[in-house]
N, C-alpha and C positions, 0 to 999 in steps of 0.2 A: 513248021514246028519240027524239031528233032526229038525222037523218043529213044528209050533204052535200046531198042532193036537197031537203031541207026548207028550206034557206036560200036566200034570194033577194038579189041585189044591191040595195042600198038599204034592206033591212030595218033597223029600229031596235029595240033591246031596252032597256027600262027596267029597271035593276037595283036599284031601290029606294033607300032612304036609310039613312044611318048617322050618328049623333051621336058625334063623337069627344071623349073626355074627356082632361083633363090627365093623369090617372093612366095612361091607355092610352098616351099620347104618351111619358111618362117611362119606363114599363116597356119599351116597344119600344126606345127610344133607349139606355137603360142597357145593354141587351144588345148592340145592333147598331150604334149610331151615337151614342156618348156625348159629343157636343159640348155645351158648356154651354147653348146656346140651345135645346136639346131636353130637357135634364135638370134644369136648375137655375134656379129663379125669379130669384134675384139676378143670376146671370150673364146670363140671358136679358134681364133688364131693361136691362142695359148694352149689349146687342148692337144691331146694326142693326135687328133685329126688335122691339125694345122689349117683349119678352115671349116666353114659351115658344111654340115652333112645332114641328109634327111634322116628323120626318125625311122627306125625299123618298122614301127607301126604304120607310118605313112607309106613305106614301101609295100607292106602287105595290102593296105587299102588300095594303092595304085594297081597292084596285081589283080585284085578283085574287080576293079573298074574295067581294066583292059580285057579281062576274061569275059566280063559281062557284055561289053560292047561287041566283042568279036564272036562270042559263042553262046554264053549262058542266056542271053535275052531270047534266043530262039530255041532253047532247050526246055523240055517238059520237066523242069527242075522242081523238086519239092523241098529244096534247101540242102544245106550241108550238115553232116553229123560230126565231122572231125577235121582238124587242121593239125597235121603231125609233121615232125621232122623239119621244123622251120630252121633255116640256116641263113644268117646274114654274113655273107662271105667277103664282100668288098663294100666300103662306104659308097653311098650315092651322093654325088655332088651336084651343085647347080650347073646346068648346062648339059648334064649327061643325057644321052639319047638311049632310052631303055627299050628293049624288045622282050616280049613275053612269048614263051612257047609252052603249050600244054601237051603232055603225052598220056594216053590212056594206059594205065598200068594193069588194071584188072576190072572186069565187070562181072557182077554176080546177081542173078535174079533173086528176089526176096522169096524165102520159103514160106513166111507167115503172111505176107501181103502180096498177092499175085499181081496187083496193079502197078508194081514198081520194081526197080532193081537198084543196086548200089554200084557206083563207078568210082574207082580211085584214080585220081589224076596226079601226075608229077608236074609241078609248075617250075619253070626255069626262067628267071629274069636275068638278062645280060645287058651290059653296057655296049657302046659302040666299038669298044676294043675287043669284043666277044669274050669278056670276062664275066663269069657268073657273079652276080651281086646278091642274089637271093634264090633259095630253092625251098620247096615245101611239098608235102603230099596233102591233097584235099580229097575228102570222101563226100560224094554228092549222091543224093537220092534222086532218081530219074524215073518219071512215069513211063509206063509201057503203052504202046500204041493200041494194041488190040483191046485194052481195057480202059482206055481213056474216055 
């Protein structure tokens, strides 16, 4: 288990890679964001994207899953309090190999609750061409070891 004390400002965490499929894009979008450029090849071909692209909300969900598998599952997390500065920079297309990197921007012990601290992370999701496709800042509440 990792605690607040184990995290340092400037730390970076590589959260691995994920290849996104057209089927995955369509399944997510059909349920949560059924716009034609996410769900329909013909409709997407006529769109500004000229093909199927992942929903931005799918991209955020994927970031969360990748971060969880690589880091958050072993963190004394008490949940997130904010998701800020979300930017969808490039469309995510079927077959894209995505990699996620987290950087610790700031950590602050809680003044009112000594059993925890707050950590701000910058998430950067890139495609195989090393282009940023999504960035955001996530604020996470993390338990402290000595009071756990």
